C-alpha positions as a Markdown table, in Angstrom:
| # | Residue | x | y | z |
|---|---|---|---|---|
| 1 | Met | -16.8 | 3.2 | 11.1 |
| 2 | Gly | -15.9 | -0.3 | 11.7 |
| 3 | Ser | -13.0 | -1.8 | 13.7 |
| 4 | Leu | -10.2 | -3.2 | 11.5 |
| 5 | Glu | -8.8 | -6.5 | 12.3 |
| 6 | Leu | -4.9 | -7.2 | 11.7 |
| 7 | Pro | -3.8 | -10.2 | 9.6 |
| 8 | Asp | -1.6 | -12.7 | 11.5 |
| 9 | Ala | 1.9 | -11.1 | 11.9 |
| 10 | Pro | 4.8 | -13.1 | 10.8 |
| 11 | Ala | 6.6 | -14.8 | 13.5 |
| 12 | Val | 9.3 | -12.6 | 15.1 |
| 13 | Pro | 12.1 | -13.9 | 17.3 |
| 14 | Ala | 11.0 | -12.7 | 20.9 |
| 15 | Val | 13.8 | -11.5 | 23.2 |
| 16 | Gly | 10.7 | -10.4 | 25.6 |
| 17 | Asn | 7.6 | -8.4 | 25.2 |
| 18 | Arg | 9.2 | -5.3 | 23.9 |
| 19 | Leu | 9.8 | -6.7 | 20.3 |
| 20 | Leu | 6.3 | -8.4 | 20.3 |
| 21 | Ala | 5.0 | -5.0 | 21.3 |
| 22 | Arg | 6.7 | -3.3 | 18.7 |
| 23 | Glu | 5.7 | -5.5 | 16.0 |
| 24 | Arg | 2.2 | -5.3 | 16.7 |
| 25 | Ala | 2.3 | -1.5 | 16.9 |
| 26 | Phe | 3.8 | -1.6 | 13.5 |
| 27 | Gln | 1.1 | -3.9 | 12.1 |
| 28 | Arg | -1.6 | -1.9 | 13.9 |
| 29 | Gly | 0.0 | 1.3 | 12.0 |
| 30 | Leu | -0.1 | -0.5 | 8.8 |
| 31 | Ala | -3.5 | -1.9 | 9.0 |
| 32 | Ala | -4.7 | 2.1 | 9.9 |
| 33 | Ala | -2.8 | 3.3 | 6.8 |
| 34 | Arg | -4.1 | 0.7 | 4.8 |
| 35 | Ala | -7.8 | 1.5 | 5.6 |
| 36 | Phe | -7.0 | 5.2 | 5.0 |
| 37 | Arg | -5.4 | 4.8 | 1.6 |
| 38 | Glu | -8.4 | 2.3 | 0.6 |
| 39 | Arg | -11.1 | 4.7 | 1.7 |
| 40 | Glu | -9.5 | 7.9 | 0.5 |
| 41 | Gly | -7.4 | 6.8 | -2.1 |
| 42 | His | -4.2 | 8.4 | -0.9 |
| 43 | Leu | -1.9 | 8.6 | 2.0 |
| 44 | Asp | -2.0 | 12.4 | 2.7 |
| 45 | Val | -2.9 | 11.5 | 6.3 |
| 46 | Pro | -3.6 | 14.6 | 8.8 |
| 47 | Gln | -1.4 | 14.1 | 11.7 |
| 48 | Arg | -4.4 | 14.0 | 14.2 |
| 49 | His | -6.8 | 11.6 | 12.1 |
| 50 | Ile | -7.6 | 8.5 | 14.0 |
| 51 | Glu | -8.4 | 5.0 | 12.5 |
| 52 | Glu | -9.9 | 2.2 | 15.0 |
| 53 | Val | -7.7 | -1.2 | 14.8 |
| 54 | Glu | -9.3 | -3.6 | 16.6 |
| 55 | Gly | -11.1 | -1.4 | 18.8 |
| 56 | Asp | -8.1 | 0.9 | 19.5 |
| 57 | Pro | -7.6 | 4.2 | 18.1 |
| 58 | Val | -4.5 | 4.3 | 16.0 |
| 59 | Arg | -3.1 | 7.8 | 14.3 |
| 60 | Pro | -2.0 | 6.5 | 11.1 |
| 61 | Gly | -0.5 | 10.0 | 10.1 |
| 62 | Gln | 1.8 | 10.0 | 12.9 |
| 63 | Trp | 2.8 | 6.9 | 12.4 |
| 64 | Leu | 3.6 | 7.4 | 8.7 |
| 65 | Ala | 5.7 | 10.3 | 9.6 |
| 66 | Thr | 7.9 | 8.3 | 12.0 |
| 67 | Cys | 8.1 | 5.4 | 9.7 |
| 68 | Ala | 9.0 | 7.8 | 6.9 |
| 69 | Ala | 11.9 | 9.4 | 8.8 |
| 70 | Ala | 13.3 | 6.0 | 10.3 |
| 71 | Val | 12.8 | 4.1 | 7.0 |
| 72 | Arg | 16.6 | 3.3 | 6.4 |
| 73 | Gly | 16.9 | 1.8 | 10.0 |
| 74 | Leu | 13.8 | -0.4 | 9.4 |
| 75 | Ser | 14.0 | -4.3 | 8.6 |
| 76 | Pro | 13.7 | -5.4 | 5.0 |
| 77 | Asn | 10.3 | -6.8 | 5.9 |
| 78 | Arg | 9.2 | -3.5 | 7.2 |
| 79 | Gln | 10.6 | -1.5 | 4.3 |
| 80 | Glu | 8.9 | -3.8 | 2.1 |
| 81 | Ala | 5.7 | -3.5 | 3.8 |
| 82 | Leu | 5.9 | 0.4 | 3.4 |
| 83 | Ala | 6.9 | 0.2 | -0.3 |
| 84 | Glu | 3.8 | -1.9 | -1.0 |
| 85 | Leu | 1.9 | 0.6 | 0.9 |
| 86 | Gly | 3.3 | 3.4 | -1.5 |
| 87 | Leu | 5.5 | 5.0 | 1.0 |
């Protein structure tokens, strides 16, 4: 399995490295979930499944569960990205 590359993330106003790190983590999770869906045809990802994104391990099953639980508190851009993914 090859390593996925992240698309350029939209500009995020940074109040420090924490926001940038959070946006990068969101984009990595999104890339991993997209790769899984494209390969498997669904988003029923096991919690312990690992996808590589830019050489780093990402657990899209955990990421999806976290996003689903917090979807109402996410920014409209993130909610839209999850809706496009099918969540």
